[in-house]
Structures are given as structure tokens and as C-alpha cells.
RODO-2510 file (C-alpha; in nm, 4 decimals, decimal comma):
residues 238
     n   res          X          Y          Z
     1     m    -1,3925     9,6468     0,6415
     2     a    -1,6458     9,3702     0,5715
     3     v    -1,5617     9,3737     0,1993
     4     l    -1,1880     9,3475     0,2651
     5     v    -1,2147     9,0658     0,5206
     6     l    -1,4563     8,8596     0,3106
     7     l    -1,2501     8,9137    -0,0048
     8     l    -0,9238     8,8106     0,1595
     9     y    -1,0770     8,4989     0,3094
    10     g    -1,2418     8,4094    -0,0197
    11     l    -0,9055     8,4425    -0,1951
    12     a    -0,7445     8,2249     0,0717
    13     h    -0,9930     7,9483    -0,0042
    14     a    -0,9335     7,9962    -0,3768
    15     y    -0,5632     7,9384    -0,3051
    16     w    -0,6496     7,6212    -0,1160
    17     a    -0,8848     7,5123    -0,3955
    18     f    -0,5906     7,5222    -0,6365
    19     g    -0,3811     7,2974    -0,4149
    20     g    -0,2304     7,5331    -0,1578
    21     d    -0,1280     7,3971     0,1788
    22     g    -0,3115     7,4690     0,5036
    23     f    -0,6771     7,4053     0,4221
    24     p    -0,8508     7,3915     0,7631
    25     f    -1,1886     7,2252     0,7011
    26     g    -1,3477     6,8982     0,5955
    27     a    -1,1219     6,5964     0,5855
    28     d    -0,8251     6,8284     0,6590
    29     d    -0,9854     6,9488     0,9820
    30     a    -0,7638     6,9149     1,2900
    31     n    -1,0514     6,7132     1,4411
    32     p    -1,2537     6,5893     1,1417
    33     e    -1,4875     6,3911     1,3657
    34     y    -1,6375     6,7233     1,4788
    35     s    -1,6800     6,8603     1,1280
    36     a    -1,9992     6,8621     0,9241
    37     f    -1,7782     6,7732     0,6256
    38     e    -1,5739     6,4986     0,7865
    39     h    -1,5412     6,2939     0,4674
    40     v    -1,5291     6,5809     0,2160
    41     g    -1,1871     6,6560     0,0693
    42     r    -1,0314     6,9918    -0,0078
    43     d    -1,0782     6,9522    -0,3828
    44     r    -1,4561     6,9468    -0,3415
    45     l    -1,5061     7,1706    -0,0385
    46     a    -1,2615     7,4585    -0,0898
    47     p    -1,4147     7,5831    -0,4207
    48     w    -1,7600     7,6056    -0,2635
    49     i    -1,6335     7,7958     0,0394
    50     a    -1,4285     8,0262    -0,1839
    51     g    -1,7339     8,1003    -0,3955
    52     g    -1,9427     8,1655    -0,0856
    53     f    -1,7016     8,4167     0,0661
    54     l    -1,6263     8,5897    -0,2642
    55     g    -1,9996     8,6176    -0,3289
    56     s    -2,0482     8,7565     0,0214
    57     a    -1,7762     9,0133    -0,0494
    58     a    -1,9698     9,1229    -0,3596
    59     v    -2,2878     9,1621    -0,1530
    60     a    -2,1003     9,3604     0,1121
    61     l    -1,9665     9,5871    -0,1638
    62     l    -2,3201     9,6496    -0,2908
    63     l    -2,4237     9,7377     0,0633
    64     a    -2,1487     9,9992     0,0854
    65     l    -2,1437    10,1589    -0,2620
    66     p    -2,3845    10,4336    -0,3757
    67     g    -2,6381    10,3458    -0,6433
    68     r    -2,7224    10,0109    -0,4834
    69     r    -3,0958    10,0834    -0,4764
    70     r    -3,1263     9,9068    -0,8107
    71     i    -3,1163     9,5830    -0,6153
    72     p    -3,4082     9,5414    -0,3700
    73     a    -3,3064     9,5814    -0,0076
    74     r    -3,4698     9,2501     0,0800
    75     v    -3,2419     9,0678    -0,1633
    76     l    -2,9258     9,2123    -0,0097
    77     m    -3,0507     9,1589     0,3441
    78     g    -3,1546     8,8026     0,2619
    79     a    -2,8159     8,7267     0,1076
    80     s    -2,6405     8,8575     0,4185
    81     v    -2,8521     8,6470     0,6526
    82     f    -2,8071     8,3409     0,4314
    83     s    -2,4280     8,3759     0,4322
    84     a    -2,4130     8,4156     0,8091
    85     t    -2,6477     8,1197     0,8631
    86     a    -2,4442     7,9005     0,6285
    87     v    -2,1214     7,9721     0,8183
    88     f    -2,2749     7,9175     1,1604
    89     c    -2,4448     7,5935     1,0554
    90     t    -2,1537     7,4381     0,8643
    91     l    -1,8071     7,5782     0,9391
    92     a    -1,8518     7,6953     1,2990
    93     d    -1,9143     7,4606     1,5894
    94     f    -1,8768     7,4280     1,9665
    95     r    -1,4979     7,4403     1,9460
    96     i    -1,4968     7,8200     1,9194
    97     l    -1,6594     7,8508     2,2611
    98     g    -1,4707     7,5567     2,4045
    99     n    -1,1340     7,7079     2,3178
   100     l    -1,2097     8,0183     2,5213
   101     a    -1,1086     7,8042     2,8190
   102     h    -0,7618     7,7704     2,6669
   103     v    -0,7383     8,1486     2,6344
   104     f    -0,8219     8,2045     3,0008
   105     m    -0,5745     7,9321     3,0981
   106     l    -0,3121     8,0999     2,8734
   107     k    -0,2775     7,7789     2,6717
   108     f    -0,2670     7,9485     2,3336
   109     g    -0,0755     7,6603     2,1825
   110     a    -0,3798     7,4360     2,2343
   111     i    -0,5838     7,6415     1,9859
   112     n    -0,5472     7,4743     1,6474
   113     w    -0,5581     7,6119     1,2929
   114     t    -0,9150     7,4983     1,2310
   115     v    -1,0512     7,6916     1,5297
   116     v    -0,8618     8,0037     1,4198
   117     n    -1,0292     7,9776     1,0799
   118     q    -1,3698     7,9150     1,2339
   119     l    -1,3334     8,2333     1,4359
   120     f    -1,2180     8,4299     1,1319
   121     a    -1,5152     8,3058     0,9287
   122     v    -1,7597     8,4035     1,2033
   123     v    -1,6076     8,7514     1,2360
   124     a    -1,6195     8,7963     0,8572
   125     v    -1,9898     8,7199     0,8221
   126     g    -2,0578     8,9119     1,1428
   127     l    -1,9135     9,2236     0,9809
   128     m    -2,1317     9,1559     0,6785
   129     v    -2,4467     9,1346     0,8899
   130     a    -2,3499     9,4581     1,0666
   131     s    -2,3135     9,6236     0,7249
   132     a    -2,6551     9,4930     0,6233
   133     i    -2,8146     9,6342     0,9390
   134     i    -2,6599     9,9774     0,8762
   135     y    -2,7739     9,9597     0,5137
   136     q    -3,1295     9,8767     0,6139
   137     r    -3,1395    10,1628     0,8618
   138     r    -2,9942    10,4100     0,6157
   139     t    -3,2363    10,3216     0,3358
   140     s    -3,5366    10,3376     0,5700
   141     g    -3,4424    10,6788     0,7069
   142     a    -3,3615    10,5504     1,0553
   143     c    -3,0621    10,6391     1,2689
   144     t    -2,7705    10,4196     1,1615
   145     g    -2,6483    10,4017     1,5203
   146     c    -2,9619    10,3031     1,7109
   147     g    -3,2222    10,2240     1,4422
   148     r    -3,4807    10,4719     1,5703
   149     t    -3,6938    10,6803     1,3377
   150     d    -3,8556    11,0193     1,3879
   151     s    -4,1883    10,8537     1,4725
   152     g    -4,0441    10,6899     1,7845
   153     a    -4,3483    10,4647     1,8139
   154     g    -4,3950    10,0957     1,8712
   155     w    -4,1441     9,8795     2,0506
   156     t    -3,8901    10,1644     2,0801
   157     s    -4,1153    10,3825     2,2943
   158     p    -4,0015    10,4178     2,6585
   159     e    -4,3119    10,2390     2,7887
   160     a    -4,2761     9,9412     2,5533
   161     a    -3,9008     9,9171     2,6058
   162     a    -3,9505     9,9115     2,9825
   163     r    -4,1765     9,6075     2,9471
   164     w    -3,9856     9,3891     2,7038
   165     g    -3,6476     9,5112     2,8243
   166     r    -3,7137     9,3937     3,1790
   167     r    -3,8189     9,0471     3,0616
   168     a    -3,5163     9,0241     2,8341
   169     a    -3,2826     9,1210     3,1179
   170     y    -3,4253     8,8585     3,3539
   171     t    -3,3960     8,5947     3,0820
   172     a    -3,0328     8,6958     3,0257
   173     v    -2,9713     8,6372     3,3966
   174     v    -3,1397     8,2980     3,4239
   175     v    -2,9943     8,1250     3,1177
   176     p    -2,6233     8,1591     3,2120
   177     l    -2,7039     8,0502     3,5686
   178     l    -2,8597     7,7294     3,4356
   179     y    -2,5494     7,6688     3,2246
   180     a    -2,3189     7,7439     3,5182
   181     s    -2,5039     7,5037     3,7470
   182     t    -2,3996     7,2063     3,5315
   183     r    -2,0334     7,3118     3,5381
   184     w    -2,0389     7,3600     3,9138
   185     a    -2,1953     7,0160     3,9512
   186     w    -1,9175     6,8567     3,7445
   187     a    -1,6509     7,0328     3,9513
   188     l    -1,8166     6,9033     4,2700
   189     g    -1,8083     6,5448     4,1440
   190     i    -2,1663     6,5207     4,0164
   191     p    -2,1776     6,4032     3,6493
   192     l    -2,4977     6,5946     3,5773
   193     g    -2,6148     6,5170     3,2240
   194     i    -2,2997     6,3279     3,1214
   195     s    -2,1736     5,9736     3,1582
   196     e    -1,9426     5,8577     3,4360
   197     e    -1,6759     5,7757     3,1754
   198     l    -1,6794     6,1263     3,0287
   199     w    -1,6682     6,2819     3,3745
   200     e    -1,3688     6,0684     3,4736
   201     e    -1,1889     6,1629     3,1524
   202     g    -1,2374     6,5330     3,2174
   203     k    -1,1319     6,4975     3,5784
   204     k    -0,7876     6,3695     3,4790
   205     d    -0,7128     6,6940     3,2917
   206     n    -0,8719     6,9213     3,5541
   207     l    -1,1157     7,0203     3,2819
   208     w    -1,4090     7,0557     3,5190
   209     i    -1,2196     7,2999     3,7411
   210     a    -1,1489     7,5230     3,4430
   211     g    -1,5104     7,4872     3,3323
   212     a    -1,6361     7,5890     3,6758
   213     a    -1,4111     7,8952     3,6711
   214     l    -1,5478     8,0023     3,3341
   215     a    -1,9032     7,9322     3,4495
   216     t    -1,8478     8,1495     3,7571
   217     m    -1,7331     8,4369     3,5383
   218     g    -2,0436     8,3949     3,3262
   219     a    -2,2642     8,3859     3,6348
   220     l    -2,1129     8,7091     3,7646
   221     g    -2,1682     8,8668     3,4260
   222     s    -2,5310     8,7562     3,4255
   223     l    -2,5860     8,9178     3,7649
   224     l    -2,4380     9,2415     3,6341
   225     t    -2,7041     9,2269     3,3628
   226     l    -2,9578     9,3090     3,6340
   227     g    -2,8042     9,6534     3,6374
   228     l    -2,9826     9,7246     3,3101
   229     v    -3,3156     9,7313     3,4913
   230     r    -3,2078     9,8255     3,8444
   231     r    -3,1264    10,1607     3,9944
   232     w    -2,7723    10,0610     4,0910
   233     g    -2,6936     9,9864     3,7284
   234     e    -2,8667    10,2845     3,5740
   235     v    -2,6910    10,5396     3,7979
   236     f    -2,3295    10,4534     3,8795
   237     p    -2,1460    10,5839     4,0677
   238     r    -2,3956    10,7450     4,3020
***
């Protein structure tokens, strides 16, 4: 799956590099002021992106085909991490998360072509990283599903997992609540962390109400995370 998705998206950028219509990034971005390549045209940007995704497809193929041990595992793993990092640091931005509000408000028409491509790029490299993780587990003799080995020692032992798992769960609860508190403040008329002008602009479009609704959903989800380390979550129903 990772090979197919990366290959198709690489070919799409090759099409755009040769003058095809619909290039979504750089100066052709729907909102170029948000792009890391605001002043870079398609003729310069599309070939690089095409090469990156086609190269990633080749790496994903090496991860899947037998006989790949000729290439050190660290090289393939490093290439996978590099590709994912490059996409997240250049093509993807806050608009992916921001447009989730449009989905919940059923305003699908507000999601533009650039955001669709950002999401596709993130999913593509995400599949590649998943393939790399399975490859690493398989070559090290670990379970491809959970990553455990026959030794069962170290951080995967029940005692160690109980310690770090509890701290991780509490952290996962606190962070979304901190995020939600700012959105609730904006909905209540408190411009916490933003200017009065920006708050007034968002108020006109009822943006802060939608943001508070999303934040509330996130807060409820964070509280459910407590179930990972509490009896009511470990045994349900009674």
C-alpha cells in the first residue's frame, strides 16, 4: 500500500512538473502566505517533490521485497524518517488540523485543494513509516504487531510499563486540557494569548464557538484516556 500511494503521488508531481494543471503547493498554494515555499514556482518546486516521493516509493519497495538485507536496516529506517520529517516540516502545516473544524461543521466545500494534498502527503509518508517499523521488527526477530521479543525485558516488562505508562497517560490528559482552556476562554470573550483584533475577527464568523466545541470533544477524549490506567477503563463493562 505504501509503495502504491507514494508512487502515484510522485507521478502526480511529475505531471505537474511537466506543466500539468492543479499543482497545490508553493506560489500556487490556495493560501501562499501560509506556505514555506510562498515565492517558489511550480517549475522549481514540483520536480523536487516528485523526486522525493518517487524516491520514498523506492525505499518502501525495498522495505517490502525479500532480499533487502543487502542494504543496512539503518539506511532504510533513516530514509523513511527523513522523508516523513521533510513532509511534516515543509508541505504540511496547521491547516490540516484547522480544517477538521470544517468537517465537524459539515462545511466540506471550505476545504481547499492544497489541504487535501497536504493530508494525502502526510498519509503517504505515514504508511511508509509504518512499513519501516514493521521491517525493523521483522529483521530483529520481534513481533511485527506489538514489537515484543522473546526476552520480554526492559521497558516492555509489566512493571516498567506500569510506571511509564501511567505517566504517559496523565500527560495525555493534561495537554489537551491546556489546549481546550484557551478555546473556552475565547468563546467566553477572553482573548487569551491573542490580540483583540484577531478575537473580534473570529467572533464575526462564530469561529470561537466552533473552536470551543472541538476543544470540548478533545477534553472528553483526554478524560477517557484515564481509562488506560484506571479500573473502569481496564474492565468494561463490569
